[in-house]
Backbone as a printed PyTorch tensor [residue, N CA C, xyz], in Angstrom:
tensor([[[  0.8710,  -1.2570,   0.2320],
         [  0.0220,  -0.0170,   0.0370],
         [  1.0700,   1.1180,  -0.0350]],

        [[  0.5080,   2.2260,  -0.7830],
         [  1.3410,   3.3570,  -0.8420],
         [  0.8840,   4.3430,   0.3290]],

        [[  1.8400,   4.8820,   0.9090],
         [  1.5000,   5.8090,   2.1840],
         [  1.6140,   7.4430,   1.5410]],

        [[  0.8590,   8.1950,   1.9890],
         [  0.4950,   9.5940,   1.5930],
         [  1.9330,  10.4680,   1.7670]],

        [[  2.6210,  10.1240,   2.8980],
         [  3.9770,  10.7700,   3.1890],
         [  4.8660,   9.8560,   3.9660]],

        [[  6.0680,  10.4910,   4.1790],
         [  6.8710,   9.3570,   4.8010],
         [  6.6000,   9.4490,   6.2120]],

        [[  6.6270,   8.3360,   6.5100],
         [  6.3060,   7.7800,   8.0350],
         [  7.6900,   7.3780,   8.6640]],

        [[  7.8810,   8.1640,  10.0630],
         [  8.8650,   7.9410,  10.5640],
         [  8.7110,   6.7150,  11.6000]],

        [[  9.7570,   5.6300,  11.7560],
         [  9.4730,   4.4860,  12.4360],
         [ 11.0120,   4.4840,  13.2120]],

        [[ 11.1430,   4.6300,  14.5210],
         [ 12.2450,   4.4140,  15.2610],
         [ 12.2040,   3.5150,  16.1960]],

        [[ 13.2210,   2.5270,  16.2800],
         [ 13.2500,   1.5770,  17.1710],
         [ 14.4330,   1.8410,  18.2620]],

        [[ 14.0950,   1.6830,  19.5430],
         [ 14.9100,   2.1780,  20.5690],
         [ 15.0790,   0.8950,  21.7120]],

        [[ 16.5290,   0.8050,  22.0230],
         [ 16.8230,   0.0310,  23.1170],
         [ 17.9490,   0.7750,  23.8520]],

        [[ 18.6400,   0.1250,  24.7680],
         [ 19.5020,   0.9030,  25.5280],
         [ 20.6250,   1.3310,  25.0250]],

        [[ 21.6240,   0.5330,  24.3720],
         [ 22.7620,   1.0300,  23.6560],
         [ 22.8390,   1.2080,  22.1950]],

        [[ 21.7580,   0.5120,  21.5010],
         [ 21.4810,   0.7150,  20.1830],
         [ 22.9070,  -0.2360,  19.5170]],

        [[ 22.9770,  -1.4930,  20.0780],
         [ 24.2170,  -2.2570,  19.3060],
         [ 23.3850,  -3.6190,  19.1860]],

        [[ 22.3080,  -3.8950,  19.7670],
         [ 21.7260,  -5.2280,  19.5620],
         [ 20.3450,  -5.3620,  19.1570]],

        [[ 19.4290,  -4.9920,  19.9690],
         [ 18.0810,  -5.1840,  19.5650],
         [ 17.4110,  -4.0520,  18.7000]],

        [[ 17.6390,  -2.9050,  18.9540],
         [ 17.0580,  -1.9400,  18.0770],
         [ 17.7170,  -1.8370,  16.6260]],

        [[ 19.0750,  -2.0980,  16.5640],
         [ 19.6820,  -2.0100,  14.9780],
         [ 18.9310,  -3.3740,  14.4560]],

        [[ 18.7070,  -4.4460,  15.3500],
         [ 18.1720,  -5.4720,  14.4110],
         [ 16.6890,  -5.5880,  14.0070]],

        [[ 15.8820,  -4.6720,  14.7560],
         [ 14.7400,  -4.3310,  14.5960],
         [ 14.6230,  -3.4070,  13.2400]],

        [[ 15.4270,  -2.3750,  13.3440],
         [ 15.6980,  -1.6640,  12.2060],
         [ 15.8110,  -2.3230,  10.8390]],

        [[ 16.8090,  -3.1020,  10.9300],
         [ 17.3370,  -3.9070,   9.7780],
         [ 16.2000,  -4.9750,   9.1690]],

        [[ 15.5350,  -5.7010,  10.1500],
         [ 14.4260,  -6.5380,   9.7920],
         [ 13.1960,  -5.7370,   9.3660]],

        [[ 12.8850,  -4.7050,   9.9700],
         [ 11.6660,  -3.8270,   9.5110],
         [ 11.9640,  -3.2780,   8.1760]],

        [[ 13.1960,  -2.7180,   7.9030],
         [ 13.5890,  -2.1490,   6.6430],
         [ 13.3160,  -3.1100,   5.6690]],

        [[ 13.8240,  -4.4750,   5.7030],
         [ 13.7120,  -5.6120,   4.9790],
         [ 12.2810,  -5.7600,   4.4320]],

        [[ 11.4820,  -6.0250,   5.6330],
         [  9.9430,  -6.3910,   5.3150],
         [  9.4010,  -5.1330,   4.7460]],

        [[  9.4940,  -3.9500,   5.0430],
         [  8.9310,  -2.5720,   4.2450],
         [  9.4760,  -2.7300,   2.9240]],

        [[ 10.8370,  -3.0830,   2.4970],
         [ 11.0920,  -3.0460,   1.0000],
         [ 10.6220,  -4.1070,   0.3400]],

        [[ 10.3690,  -5.5210,   0.9500],
         [  9.7510,  -6.3160,   0.2460],
         [  8.1700,  -6.0440,   0.1060]],

        [[  7.6080,  -5.2620,   0.8490],
         [  6.3950,  -4.8110,   0.6070],
         [  6.1300,  -3.5180,  -0.3350]],

        [[  7.2730,  -2.9630,  -0.6800],
         [  7.0750,  -1.7890,  -1.4860],
         [  6.9150,  -0.4200,  -0.6860]],

        [[  6.9340,  -0.4770,   0.5430],
         [  6.5360,   0.7840,   1.4990],
         [  7.7640,   1.3760,   1.9550]],

        [[  8.9720,   0.9070,   1.9020],
         [ 10.2490,   1.4460,   2.4070],
         [ 10.6240,   2.9460,   1.8720]],

        [[ 10.2700,   2.9900,   0.7350],
         [ 10.6850,   4.3400,   0.1010],
         [  9.6680,   5.4910,   0.4650]],

        [[  8.6430,   5.0650,   1.2810],
         [  7.8120,   6.1440,   1.7610],
         [  8.0760,   6.1250,   3.2580]],

        [[  8.9860,   5.6410,   3.9400],
         [  9.4260,   5.4760,   5.1930],
         [ 10.6130,   6.1290,   5.6280]],

        [[ 11.0260,   6.6580,   6.7490],
         [ 12.1030,   6.9660,   7.4440],
         [ 12.2230,   5.8620,   8.4720]],

        [[ 13.0850,   5.0060,   8.2030],
         [ 13.4360,   3.9100,   9.4630],
         [ 14.7570,   4.0750,  10.0650]],

        [[ 14.8680,   4.0910,  11.4360],
         [ 16.1080,   4.1370,  12.1450],
         [ 16.0720,   3.5740,  13.4720]],

        [[ 17.1120,   3.6910,  14.3510],
         [ 17.1580,   3.2220,  15.6460],
         [ 18.1270,   3.9790,  16.6210]],

        [[ 17.9420,   3.8920,  17.8100],
         [ 18.4110,   4.5680,  18.5540],
         [ 18.5070,   3.9620,  19.9880]],

        [[ 19.6050,   4.3520,  20.8540],
         [ 19.6260,   4.0060,  22.3140],
         [ 19.2550,   5.1000,  23.3130]],

        [[ 18.7000,   4.5250,  24.3230],
         [ 18.4060,   5.6220,  25.3300],
         [ 19.7950,   6.1940,  26.0840]],

        [[ 20.5940,   5.3760,  25.9000],
         [ 21.9470,   5.6260,  26.6590],
         [ 23.1590,   5.9680,  25.6630]],

        [[ 24.2780,   6.6600,  26.0140],
         [ 25.2540,   6.8950,  25.1070],
         [ 26.5300,   5.9620,  25.3880]],

        [[ 26.2050,   4.7570,  25.9340],
         [ 27.3590,   3.9320,  26.1290],
         [ 27.9820,   3.4350,  24.6970]],

        [[ 27.4760,   3.1890,  23.7110],
         [ 28.0620,   2.7500,  22.4510],
         [ 28.0930,   3.8680,  21.2020]],

        [[ 27.8070,   5.0440,  21.5020],
         [ 27.6210,   5.6880,  20.2530],
         [ 28.7890,   5.8260,  19.5230]],

        [[ 28.5510,   5.5640,  18.2210],
         [ 29.4480,   5.6050,  17.0430],
         [ 30.0370,   3.9630,  16.6440]],

        [[ 29.7020,   3.1620,  17.5150],
         [ 30.0160,   1.8630,  17.4520],
         [ 29.0810,   0.9890,  16.6130]],

        [[ 29.5730,   0.0660,  15.8290],
         [ 28.7630,  -0.8540,  14.9590],
         [ 28.0280,  -1.9780,  16.0870]],

        [[ 26.9610,  -2.4310,  15.4680],
         [ 26.2790,  -3.5040,  16.4540],
         [ 27.1020,  -4.6050,  16.9080]],

        [[ 26.8090,  -5.2270,  17.9080],
         [ 27.3340,  -6.3000,  18.5650],
         [ 27.7610,  -7.3380,  17.5010]],

        [[ 28.7970,  -7.9540,  17.4850],
         [ 29.2600,  -8.7740,  16.3970],
         [ 28.1130,  -9.9950,  16.3550]],

        [[ 27.7290, -10.5380,  17.5470],
         [ 26.8470, -11.6660,  17.5220],
         [ 25.5460, -11.1610,  16.7170]],

        [[ 25.0250, -10.0980,  16.8900],
         [ 23.7640,  -9.6280,  16.3160],
         [ 24.1260,  -9.4320,  14.8420]],

        [[ 25.2110,  -9.0120,  14.3050],
         [ 25.5050,  -9.0090,  13.0000],
         [ 25.7450, -10.2250,  12.3200]],

        [[ 26.1980, -11.3970,  13.2050],
         [ 26.4750, -12.6420,  12.6340],
         [ 24.9560, -13.3000,  12.5810]],

        [[ 24.2150, -13.3170,  13.5390],
         [ 22.8530, -13.9020,  13.5830],
         [ 22.0470, -13.2130,  12.1920]],

        [[ 22.0540, -11.8470,  12.5160],
         [ 21.2480, -11.2260,  11.1280],
         [ 21.7370, -11.7250,   9.7520]],

        [[ 22.9830, -11.5820,   9.6840],
         [ 23.5010, -12.1490,   8.3900],
         [ 23.0310, -13.4160,   7.9470]],

        [[ 23.1530, -14.3600,   8.8880],
         [ 22.6940, -15.8290,   8.5810],
         [ 20.9710, -15.8200,   8.0260]],

        [[ 20.3500, -14.7790,   8.5350],
         [ 18.9770, -14.8920,   8.0860],
         [ 18.6570, -13.7630,   6.9120]],

        [[ 19.8400, -12.9850,   6.4010],
         [ 19.6900, -12.0410,   5.3360],
         [ 19.7800, -10.7640,   5.6030]],

        [[ 19.8790, -10.3900,   6.7000],
         [ 19.8380,  -9.0820,   7.0020],
         [ 21.3630,  -8.4630,   7.2920]],

        [[ 21.5880,  -7.3970,   6.8060],
         [ 23.0690,  -6.8250,   6.9570],
         [ 22.8320,  -5.5540,   7.7880]],

        [[ 23.5560,  -5.5660,   8.9180],
         [ 23.5800,  -4.5120,   9.8450],
         [ 24.8180,  -3.9550,   9.9970]],

        [[ 25.6160,  -4.3510,   9.1900],
         [ 27.1670,  -3.8360,   9.3170],
         [ 27.5190,  -2.3100,   9.2590]],

        [[ 26.5440,  -1.4870,   8.4250],
         [ 26.9790,  -0.1420,   8.1630],
         [ 26.1360,   0.8050,   9.4700]],

        [[ 25.3590,   0.0540,   9.9860],
         [ 24.8080,   0.9020,  11.3750],
         [ 25.8850,   1.3580,  12.4050]],

        [[ 25.7040,   2.3110,  12.9690],
         [ 26.4110,   3.0890,  14.1240],
         [ 25.5640,   3.4270,  15.0520]],

        [[ 25.9680,   3.1360,  16.1770],
         [ 24.8630,   3.2710,  17.4860],
         [ 24.8910,   4.9540,  17.6510]],

        [[ 23.7660,   5.3290,  18.2440],
         [ 23.4320,   6.6480,  18.3980],
         [ 22.5580,   6.5670,  19.4740]],

        [[ 22.2970,   7.8690,  20.2780],
         [ 21.5900,   8.2200,  21.3460],
         [ 20.3440,   8.9160,  20.7530]],

        [[ 19.1630,   8.6180,  21.2740],
         [ 17.9330,   9.3690,  20.9210],
         [ 18.1440,  10.6210,  21.2740]],

        [[ 17.5950,  11.5470,  20.4710],
         [ 17.6560,  13.0420,  20.7360],
         [ 16.4450,  13.6880,  20.5850]],

        [[ 16.1850,  14.9860,  21.1710],
         [ 14.9360,  15.5650,  21.1530],
         [ 14.2630,  15.7210,  19.7120]],

        [[ 15.0720,  16.0160,  18.8410],
         [ 14.7770,  15.9400,  17.3220],
         [ 14.0590,  14.6790,  16.9290]],

        [[ 14.2640,  13.5490,  17.5100],
         [ 13.6120,  12.2480,  16.9830],
         [ 12.0960,  12.3370,  17.1930]],

        [[ 11.7020,  12.9330,  18.3310],
         [ 10.4060,  13.2070,  18.4710],
         [  9.5830,  14.2010,  17.4910]],

        [[ 10.4040,  14.8260,  16.8190],
         [  9.9210,  15.6550,  15.4720],
         [  9.8760,  14.7480,  14.2910]],

        [[ 10.8070,  13.9320,  14.1910],
         [ 10.9630,  13.1280,  12.8370],
         [ 10.2910,  11.8320,  12.7250]],

        [[  9.8060,  11.3620,  14.0100],
         [  9.3650,  10.1360,  14.0620],
         [  7.9400,   9.8620,  14.4440]],

        [[  7.1730,   9.2000,  13.6330],
         [  5.6250,   9.0700,  14.1320],
         [  5.4350,   7.8380,  15.1840]],

        [[  6.2840,   6.7500,  14.9130],
         [  6.1870,   5.5500,  15.7010],
         [  7.7490,   5.4790,  16.3220]],

        [[  7.7520,   5.4370,  17.8230],
         [  8.8940,   5.2900,  18.5690],
         [  8.5590,   4.0230,  19.2790]],

        [[  9.4420,   3.0410,  19.1150],
         [  9.0250,   1.7060,  19.5180],
         [ 10.2550,   1.0790,  20.2180]],

        [[  9.7530,   1.0430,  21.6690],
         [ 10.9060,   0.5170,  22.6780],
         [ 10.8810,  -0.9860,  22.6760]],

        [[ 12.1320,  -1.4010,  23.0660],
         [ 12.1190,  -3.0760,  23.1050],
         [ 11.7570,  -3.5450,  24.6790]],

        [[ 11.8630,  -2.7580,  25.5400],
         [ 11.4070,  -3.3110,  26.6330],
         [ 10.6840,  -1.9750,  27.5510]],

        [[ 10.2720,  -2.3120,  28.8860],
         [  9.6370,  -1.2820,  29.6490],
         [ 10.4840,  -0.4600,  30.1970]],

        [[ 11.8640,  -0.7430,  30.6290],
         [ 12.7550,   0.1200,  31.0510],
         [ 13.1980,   1.1660,  30.0070]],

        [[ 13.3320,   0.8920,  28.7630],
         [ 13.6760,   2.0250,  27.7300],
         [ 12.1980,   2.7710,  27.3480]],

        [[ 11.1480,   2.0260,  27.4670],
         [  9.7510,   2.7700,  27.2730],
         [  9.6870,   3.8110,  28.3950]],

        [[ 10.0290,   3.6210,  29.5940],
         [  9.9500,   4.5460,  30.5690],
         [ 10.8490,   5.6900,  30.3280]],

        [[ 12.2580,   5.2530,  29.8620],
         [ 13.1200,   6.5530,  29.6940],
         [ 12.5150,   7.3040,  28.4360]],

        [[ 12.0220,   6.7310,  27.4440],
         [ 11.4220,   7.3060,  26.4070],
         [ 10.1650,   8.3770,  26.8550]],

        [[  9.4290,   7.8830,  27.8030],
         [  8.3670,   8.6770,  28.4500],
         [  8.7580,   9.8910,  29.1160]],

        [[  9.8790,   9.8470,  29.7770],
         [ 10.5860,  10.8260,  30.5310],
         [ 11.1770,  11.9780,  29.3900]],

        [[ 11.4450,  11.3860,  28.2840],
         [ 12.0050,  12.5070,  27.1530],
         [ 10.9860,  12.9470,  26.3950]],

        [[  9.7340,  12.4180,  26.2250],
         [  8.8580,  12.7810,  25.5050],
         [  8.3160,  14.1360,  25.5960]],

        [[  8.2790,  14.7710,  24.6450],
         [  7.6380,  16.3890,  24.6940],
         [  6.1560,  16.2280,  25.0420]],

        [[  5.6940,  17.2680,  25.6710],
         [  4.1880,  17.1550,  25.7950],
         [  3.2900,  17.2150,  24.6510]],

        [[  3.8810,  17.9610,  23.5610],
         [  3.1770,  18.1320,  22.5360],
         [  3.3030,  16.9560,  21.2490]],

        [[  4.2370,  16.0240,  21.5170],
         [  4.3840,  14.8130,  20.5980],
         [  2.9850,  14.1960,  20.5380]],

        [[  2.7700,  14.0050,  19.2380],
         [  1.3230,  13.3940,  18.9700],
         [  1.6370,  12.0160,  18.4630]],

        [[  2.8810,  11.6080,  18.2010],
         [  3.0900,  10.1070,  17.5490],
         [  2.7720,   9.0950,  18.7730]],

        [[  3.2490,   7.9170,  18.2130],
         [  2.9590,   6.7350,  19.2010],
         [  4.2200,   6.4440,  19.7830]],

        [[  4.2100,   6.4190,  21.1820],
         [  5.3160,   5.7840,  21.8450],
         [  4.8560,   4.4840,  22.5700]],

        [[  5.4000,   3.4000,  22.2960],
         [  5.0190,   2.0570,  22.8150],
         [  6.1770,   1.1950,  22.6320]],

        [[  5.6520,  -0.1530,  23.0940],
         [  6.4870,  -1.3480,  23.1560],
         [  6.3090,  -2.0540,  21.7430]],

        [[  7.3040,  -2.5400,  20.9750],
         [  7.4080,  -3.1200,  19.8270],
         [  6.4340,  -4.2570,  19.8210]],

        [[  6.6170,  -5.1170,  20.6830],
         [  5.6390,  -6.1940,  20.7890],
         [  4.2090,  -6.1630,  21.1530]],

        [[  3.8110,  -4.9730,  21.4860],
         [  2.4620,  -4.6310,  21.5710],
         [  1.5780,  -4.9270,  20.3940]],

        [[  2.3250,  -4.8220,  19.1670],
         [  1.6310,  -5.0470,  17.9240],
         [  1.5150,  -6.6580,  17.4080]],

        [[  1.9370,  -7.4780,  18.2920],
         [  1.9840,  -8.9670,  17.8280],
         [  0.8920,  -9.5170,  18.9110]],

        [[ -0.0670, -10.2050,  18.1480],
         [ -1.0630, -10.7620,  18.9700],
         [ -0.5260, -12.3880,  19.4270]],

        [[ -0.7840, -12.6320,  20.6260],
         [ -0.4830, -14.0120,  21.1120],
         [  0.8990, -14.3780,  21.0940]],

        [[  1.8480, -13.4360,  21.2380],
         [  3.2900, -13.9210,  21.2410],
         [  3.8340, -14.1540,  22.7100]],

        [[  3.0440, -14.0250,  23.6990],
         [  3.3210, -14.5060,  24.9370],
         [  4.2850, -13.7340,  25.9800]],

        [[  4.8800, -12.7490,  25.3340],
         [  5.9060, -11.7660,  26.0040],
         [  5.7550, -10.2910,  25.3170]],

        [[  5.9000,  -9.4770,  26.2090],
         [  5.7620,  -7.9480,  25.7040],
         [  7.1530,  -7.2650,  25.5900]],

        [[  8.1980,  -7.7940,  26.0970],
         [  9.4930,  -7.2130,  25.5900],
         [ 10.1590,  -8.1880,  24.8370]],

        [[ 11.2510,  -7.5750,  24.0850],
         [ 12.3940,  -8.1310,  23.4260],
         [ 13.4800,  -8.4140,  24.6290]],

        [[ 13.8430,  -9.5130,  24.9670],
         [ 14.9390,  -9.7520,  25.8640],
         [ 16.3540,  -9.1270,  25.2960]],

        [[ 16.8490,  -8.5650,  26.4050],
         [ 18.4600,  -8.0580,  25.7920],
         [ 19.2860,  -9.1880,  25.9880]],

        [[ 19.7980,  -9.4810,  24.8170],
         [ 20.8220, -10.6340,  24.6640],
         [ 22.1850, -10.4210,  24.9470]],

        [[ 22.6300,  -9.2180,  25.1690],
         [ 24.1110,  -8.6290,  25.2820],
         [ 24.8330,  -9.6810,  26.3700]],

        [[ 24.2560,  -9.8980,  27.4090],
         [ 25.3370, -10.7400,  28.5100],
         [ 25.1350, -12.1850,  28.3310]],

        [[ 24.2260, -12.6510,  27.2200],
         [ 24.2290, -14.1050,  27.0730],
         [ 25.0990, -14.6110,  25.9960]],

        [[ 24.3760, -15.8620,  25.3190],
         [ 25.0940, -16.5670,  24.2290],
         [ 24.2520, -16.0540,  22.8180]],

        [[ 24.9080, -16.5990,  21.7770],
         [ 24.2180, -16.4500,  20.5920],
         [ 22.7800, -16.8090,  20.4210]],

        [[ 22.2840, -17.6860,  21.3520],
         [ 20.9000, -18.1720,  21.1110],
         [ 19.9280, -16.9590,  21.5980]],

        [[ 20.3360, -15.8860,  22.3720],
         [ 19.6300, -14.7920,  22.8220],
         [ 19.4490, -13.9120,  21.5560]],

        [[ 20.4220, -13.8840,  20.5670],
         [ 20.4300, -13.0420,  19.4910],
         [ 19.3870, -13.6280,  18.5190]],

        [[ 19.2310, -14.9740,  18.3370],
         [ 18.3790, -15.6310,  17.5680],
         [ 16.9300, -15.4390,  18.0950]],

        [[ 16.7990, -15.5000,  19.2380],
         [ 15.4610, -15.0850,  19.8310],
         [ 15.0620, -13.8580,  19.7280]],

        [[ 15.8950, -12.7620,  19.7300],
         [ 15.7050, -11.5590,  19.3310],
         [ 15.0440, -11.4380,  18.0070]],

        [[ 15.8660, -12.0150,  16.8990],
         [ 15.4840, -12.1570,  15.6220],
         [ 14.0540, -12.8030,  15.3650]],

        [[ 13.8890, -13.8180,  15.9530],
         [ 12.4060, -14.6450,  16.2340],
         [ 11.2820, -13.5900,  16.3310]],

        [[ 11.5320, -12.8680,  17.4080],
         [ 10.4610, -11.7860,  18.0170],
         [ 10.3150, -10.7000,  16.9760]],

        [[ 11.4720, -10.2310,  16.5260],
         [ 11.5810,  -8.9570,  15.7450],
         [ 10.8480,  -9.2160,  14.1530]],

        [[ 11.3760, -10.5330,  13.8160],
         [ 10.6300, -10.8390,  12.4410],
         [  9.1550, -10.9010,  12.6860]],

        [[  8.6920, -11.6660,  13.6080],
         [  7.2470, -11.6810,  13.8410],
         [  6.5980, -10.4250,  13.8400]],

        [[  7.2060,  -9.5260,  14.6680],
         [  6.8110,  -8.1810,  15.1700],
         [  6.6650,  -7.2660,  13.8850]],

        [[  7.6470,  -7.2940,  12.9400],
         [  7.9680,  -6.4790,  11.7450],
         [  6.6850,  -6.5490,  10.9070]],

        [[  6.0150,  -7.7260,  10.7130],
         [  5.2370,  -7.9300,   9.5340],
         [  3.8720,  -7.3570,  10.2130]],

        [[  3.6580,  -7.5460,  11.3930],
         [  2.3620,  -6.8740,  12.2160],
         [  2.5220,  -5.4710,  12.2900]],

        [[  3.7800,  -4.9260,  12.5340],
         [  3.8540,  -3.4790,  12.6150],
         [  3.5440,  -3.0010,  11.2370]],

        [[  4.1390,  -3.5540,  10.2250],
         [  4.1020,  -2.8050,   9.1240],
         [  2.3750,  -2.8370,   8.5610]],

        [[  1.8250,  -3.8710,   8.8650],
         [  0.3750,  -4.1850,   8.4760],
         [ -0.2780,  -2.9060,   9.2340]],

        [[ -0.0280,  -2.8270,  10.5140],
         [ -0.7370,  -1.7470,  11.1570],
         [ -0.3570,  -0.3350,  10.7480]],

        [[  0.8090,   0.0360,  10.4530],
         [  1.1490,   1.2420,   9.9590],
         [  0.5450,   1.4990,   8.6060]],

        [[  0.4820,   0.5310,   7.7240],
         [ -0.0710,   0.8640,   6.5670],
         [ -1.3850,   0.4960,   6.2940]],

        [[ -2.1480,   0.2590,   7.3020],
         [ -3.7380,   0.0460,   7.4690],
         [ -4.2630,   1.3210,   7.2250]],

        [[ -5.3790,   1.4530,   6.6350],
         [ -6.1680,   2.6680,   6.5630],
         [ -6.3310,   3.3900,   7.7770]],

        [[ -6.4630,   4.7030,   7.9140],
         [ -6.3070,   5.1970,   9.1710],
         [ -7.5950,   4.7030,  10.2150]],

        [[ -8.7080,   4.4760,   9.4990],
         [ -9.8700,   4.1150,  10.2860],
         [ -9.8360,   2.5970,  10.7490]],

        [[ -8.8930,   1.9480,  10.2680],
         [ -9.0260,   0.4560,  10.7250],
         [ -7.8920,  -0.1230,  11.6960]],

        [[ -7.2140,   1.1180,  12.2680],
         [ -6.0700,   0.8620,  13.0080],
         [ -6.5560,   0.5470,  14.5090]]])
């Protein structure tokens, strides 16, 4: 479906080196396959500045590459006040980062700030778990959840206004 204007979608985790760049890469691929990517501004950021300028975690890159997503060009950045002007959909990976976003959200922001997995029916969890301190299986779990969520999110965003 063609969108009337560019819609901004921003994925947010803590350091912007694991979950949110994975969500960005997967969602971008899903939007490209659906023909919607050119009508979207898709990005990711972290609530903290721990890894600004760094590439994603090597395990995130490797897991994503095995599934056909290339995260290697991404560089971590911290969310900024301007993001609330540029993005209509700001989606946190977990409640902690959602709370951080809530504290930064301008009073006049009219977009959606919420959890990514809120768009996935019957997934059984509301948060994308942080794989940073675990093994490679955690990065695979992130991909499983994010792949499932990306399809639902795109359907929601591209649905006619009245059917959301």
